[in-house]
SERO-4910 file (N, C-alpha, C, O; in steps of 0.05 Angstrom, whole numbers):
BEGIN
 pado doro    nc1    nc2    nc3   cac1   cac2   cac3    cc1    cc2    cc3    oc1    oc2    oc3
  Gly    A    707    182   -444    690    165   -435    667    166   -445    659    182   -462
  Leu    A    652    145   -435    623    141   -450    603    161   -442    606    173   -420
  Met    A    583    166   -459    565    189   -449    542    177   -432    534    154   -435
  Ala    A    532    191   -414    509    181   -403    486    179   -419    479    199   -432
  Glu    A    471    152   -420    451    151   -432    424    167   -426    415    166   -403
  Arg    A    410    182   -446    393    203   -441    368    195   -432    356    183   -450
  Arg    A    355    196   -409    331    186   -409    307    207   -414    311    231   -416
  Thr    A    281    196   -416    262    217   -416    258    225   -390    273    218   -372
  Arg    A    238    241   -387    227    254   -362    213    231   -346    216    226   -322
  Ala    A    197    219   -362    178    195   -353    197    176   -342    194    173   -318
  Asn    A    216    162   -352    233    143   -348    250    152   -319    250    137   -300
  Thr    A    262    175   -317    271    182   -299    252    188   -275    261    181   -253
  Lys    A    228    200   -275    212    199   -255    208    169   -250    213    163   -226
  Ala    A    201    151   -263    189    122   -255    214    110   -240    209     97   -219
  Leu    A    241    112   -249    264    106   -230    271    118   -203    284    105   -187
  Leu    A    262    144   -198    260    152   -177    243    148   -162    247    149   -138
  Leu    A    217    143   -173    196    134   -156    195    107   -146    181    101   -126
  Glu    A    210     87   -160    212     61   -158    233     55   -133    229     36   -118
  Glu    A    253     73   -131    278     69   -113    260     85    -89    253     70    -71
  Gly    A    251    111    -88    238    121    -64    216    106    -45    213    106    -21
  Thr    A    201     92    -67    178     70    -55    192     54    -41    187     53    -16
  Arg    A    218     34    -55    225     17    -44    242     31    -12    245     16      7
  Gln    A    251     54    -12    263     61     13    242     64     38    246     60     62
  Leu    A    216     74     24    192     79     43    179     62     48    165     65     69
  Leu    A    176     31     31    168      4     47    188     -1     67    182    -12     88
  Ala    A    218      6     60    230     -9     87    233      6    112    240     -4    133
  Gln    A    224     40    106    231     50    126    202     55    145    202     61    169
  Gly    A    177     52    128    152     55    138    141     81    138    156     97    127
  Leu    A    119     91    146    108    109    144    124    134    155    123    157    145
  Lys    A    138    123    179    157    145    189    173    159    178    177    183    183
  Gly    A    187    140    157    204    148    139    203    168    117    224    175    106
  Thr    A    171    178    108    164    191     93    181    218     88    188    227     66
  Ala    A    184    227    112    202    262    118    230    253    109    248    268    100
  Glu    A    231    227    112    264    221    117    278    215     84    301    216     77
  Ile    A    249    207     66    260    200     37    265    228     25    247    245     22
  Arg    A    291    230     18    303    253      7    306    246    -17    311    222    -23
  Leu    A    304    262    -33    313    263    -67    344    255    -72    349    239    -89
  Lys    A    366    268    -54    391    271    -60    398    232    -50    411    218    -65
  Asp    A    387    223    -23    394    193    -19    380    177    -31    385    153    -27
  Val    A    356    185    -49    344    162    -69    366    163    -93    374    142   -102
  Cys    A    374    184   -101    391    183   -124    414    169   -117    425    152   -133
  Asp    A    425    174    -91    450    161    -86    444    128    -92    456    116   -111
  Gln    A    429    119    -77    423     91    -73    413     78    -97    414     54    -97
  Leu    A    401     91   -120    397     85   -139    421     79   -161    421     61   -177
  Glu    A    441     99   -156    470     96   -166    483     70   -152    492     52   -166
  Glu    A    482     69   -132    491     48   -117    487     19   -127    504      1   -130
  Arg    A    455     19   -130    437     -7   -134    448    -16   -162    458    -38   -167
  Ser    A    444      6   -179    438     -2   -206    459     11   -228    460      5   -252
  Gly    A    474     31   -216    497     42   -235    476     66   -250    484     70   -273
  Val    A    457     78   -244    442     95   -257    444    120   -248    426    126   -231
  Arg    A    459    137   -252    463    168   -245    448    185   -249    443    189   -272
  Ile    A    435    201   -230    412    217   -232    423    238   -213    435    232   -192
  Thr    A    419    259   -218    430    288   -199    407    301   -185    396    315   -203
  Pro    A    397    304   -166    369    326   -154    369    346   -168    349    358   -174
  Gly    A    390    354   -174    389    391   -191    377    381   -213    358    396   -218
  Ser    A    379    360   -232    364    350   -259    340    347   -258    328    347   -279
  Val    A    327    344   -238    300    337   -227    285    359   -219    263    366   -228
  Tyr    A    299    370   -201    279    395   -190    268    410   -217    276    410   -241
  Glu    A    246    422   -204    232    438   -232    224    425   -257    202    432   -267
  Arg    A    234    411   -265    234    388   -285    207    372   -281    186    373   -293
  Ile    A    217    357   -258    192    336   -246    177    340   -220    154    332   -215
  Trp    A    193    354   -203    185    360   -178    192    386   -171    214    394   -180
  Thr    A    176    401   -155    184    431   -145    200    434   -124    214    454   -121
  Asp    A    200    414   -107    216    413    -86    219    386    -67    211    365    -76
  Gln    A    227    388    -50    230    358    -30    201    347    -27    192    327    -38
  Arg    A    188    366     -9    164    361     -3    144    345    -31    133    323    -27
  Asp    A    141    356    -52    130    349    -74    138    324    -82    121    309    -90
  Phe    A    167    315    -80    176    288    -82    166    268    -66    160    246    -75
  Gln    A    165    275    -38    153    255    -17    135    252    -22    128    228    -24
  Leu    A    118    272    -26     85    263    -31     79    247    -51     58    233    -49
  Glu    A     94    245    -72     90    236   -101     97    203    -92     85    184   -103
  Val    A    124    200    -68    133    175    -67    112    157    -46    110    133    -47
  Leu    A     97    175    -28     78    168    -14     52    157    -33     46    133    -32
  Thr    A     41    174    -47     28    170    -67     25    141    -86      5    127    -92
  Ala    A     53    138    -92     55    112   -107     59     91    -96     62     70   -109
  Val    A     61     90    -67     57     65    -51     33     63    -40     26     40    -33
  Leu    A     15     84    -38    -20     82    -29    -28     70    -57    -43     51    -54
  Ala    A    -21     76    -84    -34     70    -97    -26     37   -106    -43     22   -115
  Asp    A     -6     33   -103      5      2   -101     -3    -18    -83     12    -32    -69
  Arg    A    -34    -18    -83    -43    -41    -62    -47    -63    -74    -59    -65    -95
  Asp    A    -36    -85    -61    -42   -109    -66    -62   -126    -50    -56   -141    -31
  Leu    A    -89   -123    -63   -113   -138    -47   -110   -168    -39   -126   -179    -24
  Gly    A    -86   -182    -50    -87   -208    -49    -83   -215    -17    -82   -238    -10
  Glu    A    -81   -198     -1    -78   -201     33    -97   -202     38   -101   -219     55
  Ile    A   -125   -183     28   -150   -190     41   -157   -223     32   -170   -239     46
  Asp    A   -146   -228     10   -159   -254      0   -145   -278     13   -155   -300     10
  Arg    A   -122   -275     27   -106   -295     40   -123   -296     68   -133   -315     79
  Ala    A   -123   -275     74   -126   -271    107   -156   -289    109   -157   -309    125
  Leu    A   -178   -280     92   -202   -294     88   -204   -324     81   -220   -340     90
  Gln    A   -187   -328     64   -185   -358     57   -171   -373     78   -175   -398     79
  Arg    A   -156   -360     94   -142   -374    120   -171   -380    140   -173   -400    154
  Ala    A   -191   -358    140   -211   -360    157   -229   -386    152   -240   -402    167
  Val    A   -230   -384    123   -253   -401    113   -243   -434    114   -258   -453    118
  Glu    A   -215   -432    109   -205   -459    115   -202   -470    149   -197   -493    156
  Ser    A   -205   -450    164   -206   -465    191   -240   -467    196   -247   -485    211
  Leu    A   -256   -455    187   -281   -466    191   -289   -490    176   -306   -506    184
  Asp    A   -277   -491    155   -280   -516    136   -273   -540    155   -287   -560    154
  Glu    A   -255   -539    169   -243   -560    191   -264   -564    216   -259   -581    234
  Ala    A   -285   -549    216   -296   -547    244   -322   -570    238   -327   -584    219
  Asp    A   -332   -566    261   -356   -587    257   -374   -578    242   -380   -554    245
  Thr    A   -387   -593    224   -404   -583    202   -433   -577    216   -450   -562    206
  Gly    A   -437   -594    246   -467   -587    255   -474   -563    274   -494   -559    287
  Glu    A   -446   -543    270   -450   -526    284   -476   -509    281   -489   -511    260
  Asp    A   -482   -492    301   -506   -477    293   -496   -455    275   -474   -444    280
  Pro    A   -512   -447    256   -504   -426    238   -495   -397    252   -475   -384    244
  Glu    A   -511   -388    273   -505   -364    289   -479   -366    298   -464   -346    296
  Ala    A   -469   -393    312   -439   -394    321   -418   -386    297   -401   -368    297
  Ala    A   -428   -408    276   -410   -403    252   -405   -377    239   -383   -372    230
  Lys    A   -426   -360    240   -424   -331    230   -402   -319    247   -382   -307    238
  Arg    A   -408   -324    276   -389   -311    300   -359   -318    295   -339   -304    294
  Arg    A   -363   -344    293   -327   -359    289   -319   -344    265   -298   -331    268
  Phe    A   -330   -342    242   -319   -336    217   -309   -306    218   -288   -299    206
  Cys    A   -326   -289    233   -318   -262    234   -294   -260    255   -277   -243    250
  Lys    A   -293   -271    270   -275   -271    294   -246   -283    274   -225   -268    275
  Leu    A   -246   -307    259   -224   -314    243   -215   -293    220   -193   -289    212
  Ala    A   -237   -283    213   -229   -267    192   -215   -239    201   -198   -228    187
  Ala    A   -222   -227    225   -220   -201    232   -184   -213    247   -165   -198    244
  Asp    A   -182   -232    257   -156   -241    271   -140   -245    244   -117   -236    247
  Gly    A   -143   -253    222   -135   -254    195   -127   -230    182   -104   -230    172
  Leu    A   -142   -211    181   -142   -185    170   -113   -166    190    -92   -155    182
  Val    A   -125   -170    215   -101   -157    229    -76   -169    228    -57   -153    229
  Asn    A    -70   -194    228    -45   -202    226    -35   -202    195    -12   -208    190
  Ala    A    -53   -197    176    -41   -190    152    -32   -160    151    -13   -153    137
  Ile    A    -51   -138    168    -35   -114    168     -7   -111    187      9    -93    185
  Leu    A     -8   -132    203     21   -131    220     38   -140    203     60   -128    207
  Asp    A     40   -157    183     57   -165    174     67   -154    146     88   -161    135
  Ser    A     50   -136    137     56   -124    109     63    -91    118     53    -77    136
  Ala    A     85    -86     97     91    -60    100     71    -46     88     62    -28    103
  His    A     59    -47     63     35    -37     48     16    -29     70     14     -5     74
  Trp    A     -1    -46     85    -15    -47    106    -10    -23    121    -22     -2    119
  Gln    A      5    -26    131     20    -12    154     23     24    144     20     45    156
  Ile    A     28     20    125     34     51    111      5     61    106     -1     83    114
  Trp    A    -10     49     95    -38     54     90    -56     59    114    -74     76    115
  Val    A    -50     42    135    -69     53    164    -51     80    173    -65     98    181
  Gly    A    -34     83    174    -19    105    184    -29    129    165    -35    151    175
  Ala    A    -30    123    140    -26    144    122    -58    150    124    -62    172    113
  Trp    A    -83    138    133   -108    138    138   -109    167    155   -119    189    150
  Gly    A    -94    157    179    -98    176    204    -80    200    195    -91    221    200
  Ser    A    -61    201    187    -45    226    180    -61    246    158    -60    270    161
  Ile    A    -74    234    138    -86    248    120   -116    257    135   -123    281    131
  Ala    A   -129    245    147   -152    252    164   -151    275    178   -170    291    180
  Ser    A   -124    278    191   -117    298    212    -96    321    206    -85    336    223
  Thr    A    -95    321    176    -75    346    165    -94    347    146   -105    326    139
  Pro    A   -101    371    135   -122    388    116   -103    384     89   -107    370     69
  Glu    A    -85    398     92    -63    403     70    -59    373     52    -61    371     28
  Leu    A    -53    354     69    -52    326     56    -76    315     43    -76    302     22
  Arg    A   -104    322     64   -131    313     48   -139    330     26   -159    326     12
  Asp    A   -124    349     25   -139    369     -4   -118    364    -20   -122    374    -42
  Asp    A    -89    347    -17    -71    343    -44    -86    330    -62    -99    312    -51
  Phe    A    -91    333    -89   -105    317   -106    -93    288   -112   -106    269   -117
  Arg    A    -70    289   -110    -56    262   -113    -60    245    -86    -63    221    -92
  Ile    A    -61    248    -70    -61    230    -41    -92    228    -42   -100    204    -43
  Gly    A   -113    248    -43   -141    238    -31   -154    225    -61   -177    217    -57
  Glu    A   -149    223    -79   -157    208    -98   -153    180    -96   -170    162    -97
  Val    A   -123    177    -93   -115    151    -81   -126    139    -62   -138    117    -63
  Ile    A   -122    154    -40   -138    139    -12   -167    134    -20   -176    112    -17
  Glu    A   -179    150    -28   -208    147    -37   -215    121    -56   -234    107    -50
  Glu    A   -202    116    -75   -201     98    -89   -192     68    -77   -204     47    -78
  Gly    A   -167     72    -65   -155     49    -54   -182     38    -28   -189     14    -25
  Tyr    A   -191     54    -18   -209     49      9   -227     32     -1   -230      9      6
  Leu    A   -246     47    -26   -267     29    -49   -259      2    -48   -274    -16    -39
  Arg    A   -235     -2    -58   -226    -16    -70   -220    -43    -48   -230    -66    -51
  Ser    A   -207    -36    -29   -207    -49     -9   -226    -64      3   -224    -89      6
  Thr    A   -248    -46     13   -278    -52     24   -294    -63      6   -312    -76     17
  Thr    A   -295    -64    -19   -309    -74    -37   -302   -104    -37   -319   -122    -37
  Arg    A   -269   -109    -40   -259   -133    -43   -265   -147    -13   -270   -171    -10
  Leu    A   -263   -131      2   -269   -148     31   -298   -157     37   -304   -177     50
  Gly    A   -314   -139     26   -341   -151     24   -352   -173      7   -369   -190     12
  Glu    A   -337   -169    -15   -347   -193    -37   -333   -219    -32   -342   -240    -41
  Gln    A   -308   -220    -15   -292   -242     -5   -306   -257     16   -309   -281     18
  Cys    A   -317   -237     33   -334   -248     58   -359   -261     46   -366   -282     57
  Asp    A   -373   -252     25   -402   -256     24   -397   -282      8   -417   -297      8
  Asn    A   -373   -295    -10   -365   -309    -19   -353   -333     -3   -353   -357    -10
  Ser    A   -344   -322     19   -335   -345     41   -357   -358     54   -358   -383     58
  Leu    A   -375   -339     59   -400   -350     73   -416   -363     61   -429   -381     71
  Thr    A   -418   -355     35   -435   -367     14   -421   -404     12   -434   -425     15
  Arg    A   -393   -400      6   -385   -424      8   -387   -448     33   -385   -472     30
  Leu    A   -391   -434     54   -401   -446     79   -427   -455     83   -432   -470    102
  Gly    A   -442   -449     68   -469   -447     66   -487   -433     92   -506   -441    105
  Ile    A   -473   -413     93   -482   -387    111   -494   -360    100   -475   -347     90
  Ser    A   -519   -347     97   -521   -325     93   -531   -307    121   -543   -315    141
  Leu    A   -522   -278    112   -526   -263    132   -554   -250    130   -562   -235    147
***
């Protein structure tokens, strides 16, 4: 028979994290504890023909099942598409662009904020990433061992700063386009 292609540790880790991420996004945050390395290996083999056994991974890449699960969660949290913020705010601006241009500036600000909030809530409801983010924030805030895990803590903080900075910039840009200042 043909010998299996040798993979580097980094390549093996990347393949398993990609498959684990796919499964977590499909199952949502409730599925974090259900993401098992054996299932990920089986699904990877079924989907791509790449065979990796859990025994070849433990101690080489992850110390145990929980370590793997936390790394999958961290990978999902690190992969934030901020385009959802942009699209939600763009829809709010487009709605205001269609509005009466003689509208009182204070009323326009209030309406923009309402439209932007509605758009962001809908983006969260429609996005597997956002749902995991929102759930992870609550879980991490209420679970000291998660909060103190260097992988997750750094990713959450950096992602929060990126998201809120982007939201602030986009709101400022949108309001400026509409001729409204705060």
